[in-house]
N, C-alpha and C positions, 0 to 999 in steps of 0.2 A: 752273595745272596743273603737275604734276611727271611726269617720264618715267622709265621703266625703261630704255628704249631710244630714242634720238633720233639717228639717223644719216642722212646724205645724201651722194650722190656726183653728179657731172656731168661730161660731156664736151661740149665745143663744137667743132664742125667747120663752118667758114664761118658761116652764119647760124642753123644748126640747134643747139639745145641739147637734149641727152638728160639726164634726171635719173632717179634711183632712190633709194629710201631705205626706212627702217622707223621707225615710231613705236609705242612701247608705252606707254600711259598708266598711270601709277602712281596718280594722284589727279586728279580733275576740277578741284578748285580753284575759281577764280572764272570759269571759262569760261562764257560766256553768248551765246546766239543761234546763228547759222549758223556752221558749222565750215569752216575753210579750211586749206590747206596754204600756208605762207608762207616767205619767206626764199630765194626762187629766186635763183640766182647772177647773173642778167642780166634786165633788163626786157625783156618780150615786145614784139613788134613793134607798132607803132601803125597799121599798115595795116588798113583796114576788113575785117572778116570773116576775119581771119588767126588765128582761135582755135587753141590748142594743146589737147592732151588728155593726161590721166594715167589709167592703168588701175591697178586694185588686184587683186593676185594672192592677197591674204589680207585679210580683214576679220573679225577675231575679237572676240568679246564686245561686240557691238553690239545695241542694242534697236530693230532694224528689222524690217519685215514679212518673213516667210519668203519665200524666192525672189527677194528684191529684190537689186540689185547697186549697187555704188558706182562712180562715175566722178568726174573732176575737170576742170572747164572752166578752162583758162587764158585769161583775158580779154585784150583787146588792151591794150598799154601797162601791164603789171602785173608785179608780182613775187610774186604769189600766185595761187592757184587755188581756187575754190569747190567743195567736195565736194558731189556730187549723189547722191541715192538714186533709183533708177528701177526700176520693175517693172510687171508687168501689172495689178496691183491698185491701186497707189498713183499711177501715172503718174510724173512727175519732180518731185522736191521737193529743197530744200536739206537737207543733213545738219544736224540740230539738235543742240545740246549735250545735250539730253535723251535722245538716241539713243546717246550714249556711256556707257560704264561703266568704272569702274576696271579696268584689265586689257585694255582695248581695244587691239587689235593690228592695225596697218595696214602692209602692204608694198605698195609702188607703184613704177611706172616710167612715163615718158612723154616726150614731145617737144614743143617749141614753137620758134617762129622769133623771131629778134631783129632 
């Protein structure tokens, strides 16, 4: 895949990492399967059940069910998060590459522990 915009920022205070960024996809390319955000600056905590979360303030040009929302689960001991689609009709599923289109625009922010 190629990006029109691919930027990220972070701040670490103690064990808490706050991240924010924007991705605008120019071309899908060879992306296949579940979509994730990767390249986090620090590995998340390995403590059981210490998941982090990332919220999306913009999710444009996506092929998802109307009124569905995006979130991202930062698993334990990881440097990436799996993007989830959730809504009253579909429940919770992983965002699949087929739900992205050229021009997809994601603005996000969130926190996790190290």
